[in-house]
Each structure stands twice: as C-alpha cells, then as structure tokens.
CHARMM-style PDB file with segment names, atoms N, HN, CA, C and O in Angstrom:
ATOM      1  N   MET     1     100.856 102.767  96.156  1.00  0.00      PROA
ATOM      2  CA  MET     1     100.724 101.705  95.179  1.00  0.00      PROA
ATOM      3  C   MET     1      99.541 100.815  95.545  1.00  0.00      PROA
ATOM      4  O   MET     1      99.237 100.608  96.720  1.00  0.00      PROA
ATOM      5  N   SER     2      98.899 100.308  94.541  1.00  0.00      PROA
ATOM      6  HN  SER     2      99.145 100.476  93.587  1.00  0.00      PROA
ATOM      7  CA  SER     2      97.749  99.465  94.788  1.00  0.00      PROA
ATOM      8  C   SER     2      98.176  98.011  95.021  1.00  0.00      PROA
ATOM      9  O   SER     2      99.325  97.627  94.804  1.00  0.00      PROA
ATOM     10  N   TYR     3      97.208  97.233  95.467  1.00  0.00      PROA
ATOM     11  HN  TYR     3      96.274  97.545  95.643  1.00  0.00      PROA
ATOM     12  CA  TYR     3      97.469  95.813  95.726  1.00  0.00      PROA
ATOM     13  C   TYR     3      97.937  95.110  94.455  1.00  0.00      PROA
ATOM     14  O   TYR     3      98.863  94.300  94.494  1.00  0.00      PROA
ATOM     15  N   TYR     4      97.302  95.417  93.339  1.00  0.00      PROA
ATOM     16  HN  TYR     4      96.550  96.075  93.307  1.00  0.00      PROA
ATOM     17  CA  TYR     4      97.629  94.706  92.103  1.00  0.00      PROA
ATOM     18  C   TYR     4      99.052  95.001  91.636  1.00  0.00      PROA
ATOM     19  O   TYR     4      99.730  94.120  91.105  1.00  0.00      PROA
ATOM     20  N   ARG     5      99.500  96.230  91.832  1.00  0.00      PROA
ATOM     21  HN  ARG     5      98.950  96.945  92.262  1.00  0.00      PROA
ATOM     22  CA  ARG     5     100.863  96.558  91.427  1.00  0.00      PROA
ATOM     23  C   ARG     5     101.868  95.777  92.267  1.00  0.00      PROA
ATOM     24  O   ARG     5     102.823  95.220  91.726  1.00  0.00      PROA
ATOM     25  N   TRP     6     101.661  95.731  93.595  1.00  0.00      PROA
ATOM     26  HN  TRP     6     100.885  96.184  94.034  1.00  0.00      PROA
ATOM     27  CA  TRP     6     102.551  94.957  94.460  1.00  0.00      PROA
ATOM     28  C   TRP     6     102.469  93.472  94.127  1.00  0.00      PROA
ATOM     29  O   TRP     6     103.472  92.761  94.178  1.00  0.00      PROA
ATOM     30  N   HSD     7     101.272  93.010  93.788  1.00  0.00      PROA
ATOM     31  HN  HSD     7     100.457  93.588  93.747  1.00  0.00      PROA
ATOM     32  CA  HSD     7     101.094  91.593  93.425  1.00  0.00      PROA
ATOM     33  C   HSD     7     101.877  91.260  92.161  1.00  0.00      PROA
ATOM     34  O   HSD     7     102.553  90.233  92.103  1.00  0.00      PROA
ATOM     35  N   TYR     8     101.790  92.113  91.159  1.00  0.00      PROA
ATOM     36  HN  TYR     8     101.241  92.947  91.206  1.00  0.00      PROA
ATOM     37  CA  TYR     8     102.518  91.862  89.911  1.00  0.00      PROA
ATOM     38  C   TYR     8     104.030  91.969  90.098  1.00  0.00      PROA
ATOM     39  O   TYR     8     104.791  91.224  89.481  1.00  0.00      PROA
ATOM     40  N   ILE     9     104.459  92.894  90.946  1.00  0.00      PROA
ATOM     41  HN  ILE     9     103.841  93.499  91.448  1.00  0.00      PROA
ATOM     42  CA  ILE     9     105.887  92.977  91.262  1.00  0.00      PROA
ATOM     43  C   ILE     9     106.337  91.683  91.939  1.00  0.00      PROA
ATOM     44  O   ILE     9     107.424  91.177  91.660  1.00  0.00      PROA
ATOM     45  N   GLY    10     105.499  91.152  92.828  1.00  0.00      PROA
ATOM     46  HN  GLY    10     104.616  91.563  93.055  1.00  0.00      PROA
ATOM     47  CA  GLY    10     105.809  89.881  93.487  1.00  0.00      PROA
ATOM     48  C   GLY    10     105.919  88.738  92.491  1.00  0.00      PROA
ATOM     49  O   GLY    10     106.819  87.905  92.596  1.00  0.00      PROA
ATOM     50  N   TRP    11     105.003  88.694  91.523  1.00  0.00      PROA
ATOM     51  HN  TRP    11     104.272  89.371  91.438  1.00  0.00      PROA
ATOM     52  CA  TRP    11     105.075  87.657  90.496  1.00  0.00      PROA
ATOM     53  C   TRP    11     106.351  87.777  89.671  1.00  0.00      PROA
ATOM     54  O   TRP    11     106.972  86.772  89.326  1.00  0.00      PROA
ATOM     55  N   LEU    12     106.736  89.001  89.360  1.00  0.00      PROA
ATOM     56  HN  LEU    12     106.231  89.818  89.641  1.00  0.00      PROA
ATOM     57  CA  LEU    12     107.955  89.226  88.590  1.00  0.00      PROA
ATOM     58  C   LEU    12     109.177  88.726  89.352  1.00  0.00      PROA
ATOM     59  O   LEU    12     110.021  88.025  88.794  1.00  0.00      PROA
ATOM     60  N   ILE    13     109.266  89.088  90.619  1.00  0.00      PROA
ATOM     61  HN  ILE    13     108.580  89.658  91.072  1.00  0.00      PROA
ATOM     62  CA  ILE    13     110.398  88.638  91.441  1.00  0.00      PROA
ATOM     63  C   ILE    13     110.367  87.123  91.607  1.00  0.00      PROA
ATOM     64  O   ILE    13     111.410  86.472  91.550  1.00  0.00      PROA
ATOM     65  N   PHE    14     109.184  86.560  91.810  1.00  0.00      PROA
ATOM     66  HN  PHE    14     108.336  87.089  91.856  1.00  0.00      PROA
ATOM     67  CA  PHE    14     109.047  85.109  91.946  1.00  0.00      PROA
ATOM     68  C   PHE    14     109.528  84.399  90.679  1.00  0.00      PROA
ATOM     69  O   PHE    14     110.264  83.415  90.757  1.00  0.00      PROA
ATOM     70  N   GLY    15     109.114  84.897  89.520  1.00  0.00      PROA
ATOM     71  HN  GLY    15     108.516  85.696  89.457  1.00  0.00      PROA
ATOM     72  CA  GLY    15     109.549  84.291  88.257  1.00  0.00      PROA
ATOM     73  C   GLY    15     111.046  84.397  88.041  1.00  0.00      PROA
ATOM     74  O   GLY    15     111.694  83.445  87.607  1.00  0.00      PROA
ATOM     75  N   LEU    16     111.586  85.564  88.348  1.00  0.00      PROA
ATOM     76  HN  LEU    16     111.060  86.338  88.701  1.00  0.00      PROA
ATOM     77  CA  LEU    16     113.029  85.734  88.187  1.00  0.00      PROA
ATOM     78  C   LEU    16     113.813  84.828  89.128  1.00  0.00      PROA
ATOM     79  O   LEU    16     114.823  84.248  88.727  1.00  0.00      PROA
ATOM     80  N   THR    17     113.364  84.698  90.370  1.00  0.00      PROA
ATOM     81  HN  THR    17     112.544  85.169  90.695  1.00  0.00      PROA
ATOM     82  CA  THR    17     114.073  83.817  91.301  1.00  0.00      PROA
ATOM     83  C   THR    17     113.948  82.358  90.891  1.00  0.00      PROA
ATOM     84  O   THR    17     114.874  81.577  91.112  1.00  0.00      PROA
ATOM     85  N   LEU    18     112.821  81.976  90.299  1.00  0.00      PROA
ATOM     86  HN  LEU    18     112.069  82.611  90.120  1.00  0.00      PROA
ATOM     87  CA  LEU    18     112.703  80.601  89.789  1.00  0.00      PROA
ATOM     88  C   LEU    18     113.699  80.350  88.660  1.00  0.00      PROA
ATOM     89  O   LEU    18     114.343  79.301  88.609  1.00  0.00      PROA
ATOM     90  N   ILE    19     113.816  81.316  87.765  1.00  0.00      PROA
ATOM     91  HN  ILE    19     113.294  82.167  87.807  1.00  0.00      PROA
ATOM     92  CA  ILE    19     114.748  81.159  86.647  1.00  0.00      PROA
ATOM     93  C   ILE    19     116.188  81.098  87.145  1.00  0.00      PROA
ATOM     94  O   ILE    19     116.965  80.248  86.710  1.00  0.00      PROA
ATOM     95  N   VAL    20     116.538  81.995  88.051  1.00  0.00      PROA
ATOM     96  HN  VAL    20     115.907  82.685  88.404  1.00  0.00      PROA
ATOM     97  CA  VAL    20     117.900  82.015  88.588  1.00  0.00      PROA
ATOM     98  C   VAL    20     118.189  80.728  89.353  1.00  0.00      PROA
ATOM     99  O   VAL    20     119.267  80.151  89.215  1.00  0.00      PROA
ATOM    100  N   SER    21     117.236  80.279  90.155  1.00  0.00      PROA
ATOM    101  HN  SER    21     116.360  80.748  90.268  1.00  0.00      PROA
ATOM    102  CA  SER    21     117.471  79.051  90.931  1.00  0.00      PROA
ATOM    103  C   SER    21     117.552  77.821  90.029  1.00  0.00      PROA
ATOM    104  O   SER    21     118.253  76.863  90.356  1.00  0.00      PROA
ATOM    105  N   TYR    22     116.850  77.836  88.908  1.00  0.00      PROA
ATOM    106  HN  TYR    22     116.280  78.615  88.643  1.00  0.00      PROA
ATOM    107  CA  TYR    22     116.914  76.705  87.986  1.00  0.00      PROA
ATOM    108  C   TYR    22     118.335  76.518  87.451  1.00  0.00      PROA
ATOM    109  O   TYR    22     118.804  75.391  87.287  1.00  0.00      PROA
ATOM    110  N   PHE    23     119.007  77.628  87.185  1.00  0.00      PROA
ATOM    111  HN  PHE    23     118.626  78.543  87.318  1.00  0.00      PROA
ATOM    112  CA  PHE    23     120.346  77.544  86.620  1.00  0.00      PROA
ATOM    113  C   PHE    23     121.468  77.480  87.658  1.00  0.00      PROA
ATOM    114  O   PHE    23     122.580  77.066  87.331  1.00  0.00      PROA
ATOM    115  N   THR    24     121.199  77.878  88.894  1.00  0.00      PROA
ATOM    116  HN  THR    24     120.296  78.214  89.160  1.00  0.00      PROA
ATOM    117  CA  THR    24     122.274  77.933  89.885  1.00  0.00      PROA
ATOM    118  C   THR    24     122.215  76.827  90.937  1.00  0.00      PROA
ATOM    119  O   THR    24     123.252  76.441  91.476  1.00  0.00      PROA
ATOM    120  N   VAL    25     121.042  76.320  91.235  1.00  0.00      PROA
ATOM    121  HN  VAL    25     120.199  76.634  90.797  1.00  0.00      PROA
ATOM    122  CA  VAL    25     120.900  75.308  92.290  1.00  0.00      PROA
ATOM    123  C   VAL    25     121.080  73.924  91.664  1.00  0.00      PROA
ATOM    124  O   VAL    25     120.543  73.667  90.587  1.00  0.00      PROA
ATOM    125  N   PRO    26     121.823  73.034  92.314  1.00  0.00      PROA
ATOM    126  CA  PRO    26     121.970  71.667  91.784  1.00  0.00      PROA
ATOM    127  C   PRO    26     120.606  70.963  91.695  1.00  0.00      PROA
ATOM    128  O   PRO    26     119.702  71.236  92.485  1.00  0.00      PROA
ATOM    129  N   HSD    27     120.477  70.066  90.734  1.00  0.00      PROA
ATOM    130  HN  HSD    27     121.211  69.844  90.092  1.00  0.00      PROA
ATOM    131  CA  HSD    27     119.203  69.389  90.507  1.00  0.00      PROA
ATOM    132  C   HSD    27     118.753  68.571  91.713  1.00  0.00      PROA
ATOM    133  O   HSD    27     117.562  68.306  91.878  1.00  0.00      PROA
ATOM    134  N   LYS    28     119.683  68.180  92.538  1.00  0.00      PROA
ATOM    135  HN  LYS    28     120.651  68.396  92.404  1.00  0.00      PROA
ATOM    136  CA  LYS    28     119.347  67.421  93.739  1.00  0.00      PROA
ATOM    137  C   LYS    28     118.460  68.244  94.680  1.00  0.00      PROA
ATOM    138  O   LYS    28     117.586  67.693  95.348  1.00  0.00      PROA
ATOM    139  N   TYR    29     118.687  69.570  94.734  1.00  0.00      PROA
ATOM    140  HN  TYR    29     119.397  70.018  94.192  1.00  0.00      PROA
ATOM    141  CA  TYR    29     117.946  70.445  95.642  1.00  0.00      PROA
ATOM    142  C   TYR    29     116.908  71.303  94.918  1.00  0.00      PROA
ATOM    143  O   TYR    29     116.331  72.211  95.517  1.00  0.00      PROA
ATOM    144  N   GLY    30     116.675  71.030  93.669  1.00  0.00      PROA
ATOM    145  HN  GLY    30     117.144  70.293  93.183  1.00  0.00      PROA
ATOM    146  CA  GLY    30     115.764  71.852  92.879  1.00  0.00      PROA
ATOM    147  C   GLY    30     114.341  71.859  93.386  1.00  0.00      PROA
ATOM    148  O   GLY    30     113.719  72.917  93.479  1.00  0.00      PROA
ATOM    149  N   PHE    31     113.815  70.688  93.718  1.00  0.00      PROA
ATOM    150  HN  PHE    31     114.320  69.828  93.643  1.00  0.00      PROA
ATOM    151  CA  PHE    31     112.424  70.610  94.179  1.00  0.00      PROA
ATOM    152  C   PHE    31     112.247  71.373  95.489  1.00  0.00      PROA
ATOM    153  O   PHE    31     111.270  72.102  95.658  1.00  0.00      PROA
ATOM    154  N   THR    32     113.183  71.206  96.406  1.00  0.00      PROA
ATOM    155  HN  THR    32     113.977  70.613  96.269  1.00  0.00      PROA
ATOM    156  CA  THR    32     113.107  71.906  97.690  1.00  0.00      PROA
ATOM    157  C   THR    32     113.160  73.415  97.486  1.00  0.00      PROA
ATOM    158  O   THR    32     112.426  74.160  98.136  1.00  0.00      PROA
ATOM    159  N   THR    33     114.012  73.858  96.597  1.00  0.00      PROA
ATOM    160  HN  THR    33     114.608  73.253  96.069  1.00  0.00      PROA
ATOM    161  CA  THR    33     114.136  75.281  96.306  1.00  0.00      PROA
ATOM    162  C   THR    33     112.835  75.846  95.761  1.00  0.00      PROA
ATOM    163  O   THR    33     112.399  76.922  96.169  1.00  0.00      PROA
ATOM    164  N   ILE    34     112.220  75.124  94.843  1.00  0.00      PROA
ATOM    165  HN  ILE    34     112.574  74.250  94.511  1.00  0.00      PROA
ATOM    166  CA  ILE    34     110.958  75.588  94.257  1.00  0.00      PROA
ATOM    167  C   ILE    34     109.865  75.655  95.315  1.00  0.00      PROA
ATOM    168  O   ILE    34     109.071  76.595  95.324  1.00  0.00      PROA
ATOM    169  N   MET    35     109.815  74.673  96.200  1.00  0.00      PROA
ATOM    170  HN  MET    35     110.461  73.910  96.193  1.00  0.00      PROA
ATOM    171  CA  MET    35     108.799  74.672  97.262  1.00  0.00      PROA
ATOM    172  C   MET    35     109.019  75.832  98.232  1.00  0.00      PROA
ATOM    173  O   MET    35     108.055  76.470  98.656  1.00  0.00      PROA
ATOM    174  N   VAL    36     110.270  76.112  98.587  1.00  0.00      PROA
ATOM    175  HN  VAL    36     111.053  75.594  98.243  1.00  0.00      PROA
ATOM    176  CA  VAL    36     110.564  77.225  99.499  1.00  0.00      PROA
ATOM    177  C   VAL    36     110.204  78.558  98.845  1.00  0.00      PROA
ATOM    178  O   VAL    36     109.605  79.421  99.487  1.00  0.00      PROA
ATOM    179  N   LEU    37     110.562  78.729  97.585  1.00  0.00      PROA
ATOM    180  HN  LEU    37     111.049  78.028  97.064  1.00  0.00      PROA
ATOM    181  CA  LEU    37     110.226  79.971  96.888  1.00  0.00      PROA
ATOM    182  C   LEU    37     108.720  80.151  96.773  1.00  0.00      PROA
ATOM    183  O   LEU    37     108.217  81.266  96.911  1.00  0.00      PROA
ATOM    184  N   THR    38     107.999  79.071  96.523  1.00  0.00      PROA
ATOM    185  HN  THR    38     108.407  78.165  96.410  1.00  0.00      PROA
ATOM    186  CA  THR    38     106.541  79.147  96.430  1.00  0.00      PROA
ATOM    187  C   THR    38     105.939  79.534  97.775  1.00  0.00      PROA
ATOM    188  O   THR    38     105.029  80.362  97.834  1.00  0.00      PROA
ATOM    189  N   ALA    39     106.441  78.941  98.856  1.00  0.00      PROA
ATOM    190  HN  ALA    39     107.180  78.269  98.809  1.00  0.00      PROA
ATOM    191  CA  ALA    39     105.934  79.275 100.190  1.00  0.00      PROA
ATOM    192  C   ALA    39     106.225  80.735 100.526  1.00  0.00      PROA
ATOM    193  O   ALA    39     105.373  81.417 101.096  1.00  0.00      PROA
ATOM    194  N   LEU    40     107.407  81.217 100.184  1.00  0.00      PROA
ATOM    195  HN  LEU    40     108.099  80.663  99.721  1.00  0.00      PROA
ATOM    196  CA  LEU    40     107.741  82.617 100.444  1.00  0.00      PROA
ATOM    197  C   LEU    40     106.848  83.563  99.652  1.00  0.00      PROA
ATOM    198  O   LEU    40     106.426  84.598 100.166  1.00  0.00      PROA
ATOM    199  N   PHE    41     106.558  83.209  98.396  1.00  0.00      PROA
ATOM    200  HN  PHE    41     106.901  82.367  97.978  1.00  0.00      PROA
ATOM    201  CA  PHE    41     105.668  84.053  97.598  1.00  0.00      PROA
ATOM    202  C   PHE    41     104.259  84.046  98.176  1.00  0.00      PROA
ATOM    203  O   PHE    41     103.594  85.081  98.186  1.00  0.00      PROA
ATOM    204  N   ALA    42     103.796  82.898  98.654  1.00  0.00      PROA
ATOM    205  HN  ALA    42     104.337  82.057  98.645  1.00  0.00      PROA
ATOM    206  CA  ALA    42     102.459  82.833  99.251  1.00  0.00      PROA
ATOM    207  C   ALA    42     102.382  83.701 100.505  1.00  0.00      PROA
ATOM    208  O   ALA    42     101.390  84.400 100.713  1.00  0.00      PROA
ATOM    209  N   ILE    43     103.412  83.662 101.334  1.00  0.00      PROA
ATOM    210  HN  ILE    43     104.217  83.094 101.165  1.00  0.00      PROA
ATOM    211  CA  ILE    43     103.442  84.506 102.538  1.00  0.00      PROA
ATOM    212  C   ILE    43     103.459  85.979 102.146  1.00  0.00      PROA
ATOM    213  O   ILE    43     102.744  86.788 102.736  1.00  0.00      PROA
ATOM    214  N   TYR    44     104.271  86.327 101.157  1.00  0.00      PROA
ATOM    215  HN  TYR    44     104.852  85.670 100.678  1.00  0.00      PROA
ATOM    216  CA  TYR    44     104.337  87.705 100.663  1.00  0.00      PROA
ATOM    217  C   TYR    44     102.964  88.164 100.160  1.00  0.00      PROA
ATOM    218  O   TYR    44     102.522  89.270 100.473  1.00  0.00      PROA
ATOM    219  N   ASP    45     102.302  87.320  99.390  1.00  0.00      PROA
ATOM    220  HN  ASP    45     102.661  86.422  99.136  1.00  0.00      PROA
ATOM    221  CA  ASP    45     101.007  87.684  98.826  1.00  0.00      PROA
ATOM    222  C   ASP    45      99.953  87.854  99.918  1.00  0.00      PROA
ATOM    223  O   ASP    45      99.126  88.762  99.840  1.00  0.00      PROA
ATOM    224  N   LEU    46      99.974  86.993 100.930  1.00  0.00      PROA
ATOM    225  HN  LEU    46     100.646  86.255 100.993  1.00  0.00      PROA
ATOM    226  CA  LEU    46      99.030  87.131 102.035  1.00  0.00      PROA
ATOM    227  C   LEU    46      99.272  88.430 102.813  1.00  0.00      PROA
ATOM    228  O   LEU    46      98.323  89.119 103.190  1.00  0.00      PROA
ATOM    229  N   LEU    47     100.538  88.758 103.049  1.00  0.00      PROA
ATOM    230  HN  LEU    47     101.309  88.199 102.743  1.00  0.00      PROA
ATOM    231  CA  LEU    47     100.839  90.008 103.744  1.00  0.00      PROA
ATOM    232  C   LEU    47     100.357  91.220 102.953  1.00  0.00      PROA
ATOM    233  O   LEU    47      99.780  92.148 103.520  1.00  0.00      PROA
ATOM    234  N   ILE    48     100.591  91.210 101.667  1.00  0.00      PROA
ATOM    235  HN  ILE    48     101.059  90.456 101.207  1.00  0.00      PROA
ATOM    236  CA  ILE    48     100.142  92.317 100.818  1.00  0.00      PROA
ATOM    237  C   ILE    48      98.623  92.405 100.825  1.00  0.00      PROA
ATOM    238  O   ILE    48      98.066  93.502 100.868  1.00  0.00      PROA
ATOM    239  N   MET    49      97.950  91.264 100.785  1.00  0.00      PROA
ATOM    240  HN  MET    49      98.402  90.373 100.751  1.00  0.00      PROA
ATOM    241  CA  MET    49      96.487  91.257 100.786  1.00  0.00      PROA
ATOM    242  C   MET    49      95.946  91.843 102.091  1.00  0.00      PROA
ATOM    243  O   MET    49      95.026  92.660 102.063  1.00  0.00      PROA
ATOM    244  N   PHE    50      96.504  91.439 103.225  1.00  0.00      PROA
ATOM    245  HN  PHE    50      97.252  90.776 103.248  1.00  0.00      PROA
ATOM    246  CA  PHE    50      96.036  91.963 104.506  1.00  0.00      PROA
ATOM    247  C   PHE    50      96.325  93.454 104.640  1.00  0.00      PROA
ATOM    248  O   PHE    50      95.500  94.203 105.161  1.00  0.00      PROA
ATOM    249  N   LYS    51      97.490  93.883 104.172  1.00  0.00      PROA
ATOM    250  HN  LYS    51      98.160  93.274 103.748  1.00  0.00      PROA
ATOM    251  CA  LYS    51      97.808  95.305 104.230  1.00  0.00      PROA
ATOM    252  C   LYS    51      96.889  96.111 103.315  1.00  0.00      PROA
ATOM    253  O   LYS    51      96.493  97.223 103.663  1.00  0.00      PROA
ATOM    254  N   ALA    52      96.549  95.563 102.154  1.00  0.00      PROA
ATOM    255  HN  ALA    52      96.871  94.659 101.871  1.00  0.00      PROA
ATOM    256  CA  ALA    52      95.645  96.259 101.238  1.00  0.00      PROA
ATOM    257  C   ALA    52      94.260  96.407 101.863  1.00  0.00      PROA
ATOM    258  O   ALA    52      93.619  97.447 101.712  1.00  0.00      PROA
ATOM    259  N   LYS    53      93.797  95.373 102.564  1.00  0.00      PROA
ATOM    260  HN  LYS    53      94.318  94.528 102.687  1.00  0.00      PROA
ATOM    261  CA  LYS    53      92.501  95.485 103.245  1.00  0.00      PROA
ATOM    262  C   LYS    53      92.571  96.534 104.342  1.00  0.00      PROA
ATOM    263  O   LYS    53      91.620  97.293 104.530  1.00  0.00      PROA
ATOM    264  N   ARG    54      93.680  96.589 105.067  1.00  0.00      PROA
ATOM    265  HN  ARG    54      94.452  95.972 104.913  1.00  0.00      PROA
ATOM    266  CA  ARG    54      93.838  97.583 106.129  1.00  0.00      PROA
ATOM    267  C   ARG    54      93.863  98.990 105.538  1.00  0.00      PROA
ATOM    268  O   ARG    54      93.236  99.901 106.080  1.00  0.00      PROA
ATOM    269  N   TRP    55      94.592  99.175 104.418  1.00  0.00      PROA
ATOM    270  HN  TRP    55      95.100  98.435 103.978  1.00  0.00      PROA
ATOM    271  CA  TRP    55      94.631 100.485 103.777  1.00  0.00      PROA
ATOM    272  C   TRP    55      93.237 100.894 103.311  1.00  0.00      PROA
ATOM    273  O   TRP    55      92.834 102.048 103.456  1.00  0.00      PROA
ATOM    274  N   GLU    56      92.506  99.929 102.747  1.00  0.00      PROA
ATOM    275  HN  GLU    56      92.833  98.991 102.629  1.00  0.00      PROA
ATOM    276  CA  GLU    56      91.165 100.214 102.260  1.00  0.00      PROA
ATOM    277  C   GLU    56      90.251 100.607 103.417  1.00  0.00      PROA
ATOM    278  O   GLU    56      89.486 101.564 103.306  1.00  0.00      PROA
ATOM    279  N   ASN    57      90.328  99.871 104.525  1.00  0.00      PROA
ATOM    280  HN  ASN    57      90.950  99.093 104.615  1.00  0.00      PROA
ATOM    281  CA  ASN    57      89.495 100.197 105.685  1.00  0.00      PROA
ATOM    282  C   ASN    57      89.874 101.547 106.277  1.00  0.00      PROA
ATOM    283  O   ASN    57      88.994 102.306 106.681  1.00  0.00      PROA
ATOM    284  N   ASN    58      91.162 101.862 106.338  1.00  0.00      PROA
ATOM    285  HN  ASN    58      91.878 101.246 106.010  1.00  0.00      PROA
ATOM    286  CA  ASN    58      91.586 103.168 106.850  1.00  0.00      PROA
ATOM    287  C   ASN    58      91.072 104.299 105.976  1.00  0.00      PROA
ATOM    288  O   ASN    58      90.612 105.324 106.480  1.00  0.00      PROA
ATOM    289  N   ASN    59      91.151 104.110 104.667  1.00  0.00      PROA
ATOM    290  HN  ASN    59      91.525 103.277 104.257  1.00  0.00      PROA
ATOM    291  CA  ASN    59      90.647 105.139 103.748  1.00  0.00      PROA
ATOM    292  C   ASN    59      89.144 105.298 103.895  1.00  0.00      PROA
ATOM    293  O   ASN    59      88.626 106.414 103.865  1.00  0.00      PROA
ATOM    294  N   ARG    60      88.447 104.188 104.052  1.00  0.00      PROA
ATOM    295  HN  ARG    60      88.868 103.281 104.076  1.00  0.00      PROA
ATOM    296  CA  ARG    60      86.995 104.238 104.202  1.00  0.00      PROA
ATOM    297  C   ARG    60      86.627 104.929 105.516  1.00  0.00      PROA
ATOM    298  O   ARG    60      85.690 105.726 105.553  1.00  0.00      PROA
ATOM    299  N   ASN    61      87.363 104.628 106.599  1.00  0.00      PROA
ATOM    300  HN  ASN    61      88.124 103.980 106.569  1.00  0.00      PROA
ATOM    301  CA  ASN    61      87.081 105.260 107.892  1.00  0.00      PROA
ATOM    302  C   ASN    61      87.388 106.747 107.853  1.00  0.00      PROA
ATOM    303  O   ASN    61      86.660 107.538 108.453  1.00  0.00      PROA
ATOM    304  N   GLN    62      88.439 107.143 107.167  1.00  0.00      PROA
ATOM    305  HN  GLN    62      89.031 106.500 106.680  1.00  0.00      PROA
ATOM    306  CA  GLN    62      88.777 108.556 107.077  1.00  0.00      PROA
ATOM    307  C   GLN    62      87.705 109.322 106.315  1.00  0.00      PROA
ATOM    308  O   GLN    62      87.384 110.458 106.665  1.00  0.00      PROA
ATOM    309  N   LYS    63      87.155 108.713 105.286  1.00  0.00      PROA
ATOM    310  HN  LYS    63      87.416 107.790 105.001  1.00  0.00      PROA
ATOM    311  CA  LYS    63      86.107 109.378 104.512  1.00  0.00      PROA
ATOM    312  C   LYS    63      84.854 109.539 105.352  1.00  0.00      PROA
ATOM    313  O   LYS    63      84.202 110.581 105.285  1.00  0.00      PROA
ATOM    314  N   THR    64      84.498 108.522 106.150  1.00  0.00      PROA
ATOM    315  HN  THR    64      85.028 107.675 106.205  1.00  0.00      PROA
ATOM    316  CA  THR    64      83.286 108.624 106.955  1.00  0.00      PROA
ATOM    317  C   THR    64      83.451 109.629 108.091  1.00  0.00      PROA
ATOM    318  O   THR    64      82.498 110.328 108.432  1.00  0.00      PROA
ATOM    319  N   THR    65      84.636 109.714 108.680  1.00  0.00      PROA
ATOM    320  HN  THR    65      85.411 109.146 108.402  1.00  0.00      PROA
ATOM    321  CA  THR    65      84.850 110.694 109.749  1.00  0.00      PROA
ATOM    322  C   THR    65      84.859 112.110 109.183  1.00  0.00      PROA
ATOM    323  O   THR    65      84.392 113.034 109.849  1.00  0.00      PROA
ATOM    324  N   LYS    66      85.373 112.302 107.985  1.00  0.00      PROA
ATOM    325  HN  LYS    66      85.753 111.552 107.444  1.00  0.00      PROA
ATOM    326  CA  LYS    66      85.332 113.617 107.376  1.00  0.00      PROA
ATOM    327  C   LYS    66      83.898 114.024 107.084  1.00  0.00      PROA
ATOM    328  O   LYS    66      83.529 115.182 107.276  1.00  0.00      PROA
ATOM    329  N   ASN    67      83.084 113.077 106.617  1.00  0.00      PROA
ATOM    330  HN  ASN    67      83.384 112.136 106.461  1.00  0.00      PROA
ATOM    331  CA  ASN    67      81.694 113.377 106.337  1.00  0.00      PROA
ATOM    332  C   ASN    67      80.924 113.655 107.619  1.00  0.00      PROA
ATOM    333  O   ASN    67      80.060 114.532 107.640  1.00  0.00      PROA
ATOM    334  N   SER    68      81.217 112.930 108.678  1.00  0.00      PROA
ATOM    335  HN  SER    68      81.918 112.218 108.661  1.00  0.00      PROA
ATOM    336  CA  SER    68      80.500 113.158 109.932  1.00  0.00      PROA
ATOM    337  C   SER    68      80.906 114.482 110.573  1.00  0.00      PROA
ATOM    338  O   SER    68      80.092 115.112 111.249  1.00  0.00      PROA
ATOM    339  N   ILE    69      82.147 114.912 110.372  1.00  0.00      PROA
ATOM    340  HN  ILE    69      82.808 114.401 109.822  1.00  0.00      PROA
ATOM    341  CA  ILE    69      82.586 116.201 110.907  1.00  0.00      PROA
ATOM    342  C   ILE    69      81.889 117.336 110.167  1.00  0.00      PROA
ATOM    343  O   ILE    69      81.536 118.343 110.782  1.00  0.00      PROA
ATOM    344  N   LYS    70      81.686 117.196 108.875  1.00  0.00      PROA
ATOM    345  HN  LYS    70      81.972 116.379 108.375  1.00  0.00      PROA
ATOM    346  CA  LYS    70      81.018 118.243 108.095  1.00  0.00      PROA
ATOM    347  C   LYS    70      79.568 118.394 108.482  1.00  0.00      PROA
ATOM    348  O   LYS    70      79.017 119.490 108.379  1.00  0.00      PROA
ATOM    349  N   SER    71      78.929 117.319 108.927  1.00  0.00      PROA
ATOM    350  HN  SER    71      79.377 116.428 109.010  1.00  0.00      PROA
ATOM    351  CA  SER    71      77.494 117.354 109.261  1.00  0.00      PROA
ATOM    352  C   SER    71      77.179 118.160 110.471  1.00  0.00      PROA
ATOM    353  OT1 SER    71      76.015 118.268 110.854  1.00  0.00      PROA
TER     354      SER     71
END
C-alpha cells in the first residue's frame, strides 16, 4: 500500500473516532479527548511518513544494486 492510502485510512479512522467520541464522551472531557485524538493521529501520520520514506529508499537501493550487478 502506498503512503496516500494509509494516510486516507488514517483520516477515515480519525474522523470516525471524533464522531464516536462526540456522542459518547461527556462534554466536560470533550476538549481533552479531541486533543488526544489529534495527537495520536499526528503520531500515526509521522510514523507512516517515515516508513514510506524508508520503503522508497529501500526500493531505490534495490534498483541501483540490480543495475550495478548487471554491469
């Protein structure tokens, strides 16, 4: 799966959890809940971004080693 697909899945889960928390969490704790969910989504997105860069670099390195072996 590509970075964008994982990113969109993350947005979908983030939106659904916001909707569920809006109806289930008391209004007294609503702001805290939204901040925690936002922080968790940011951490998730950063992890996906770093993994996508690693996958891209691994693919790029594999292509260059295959080309150098053929030479």
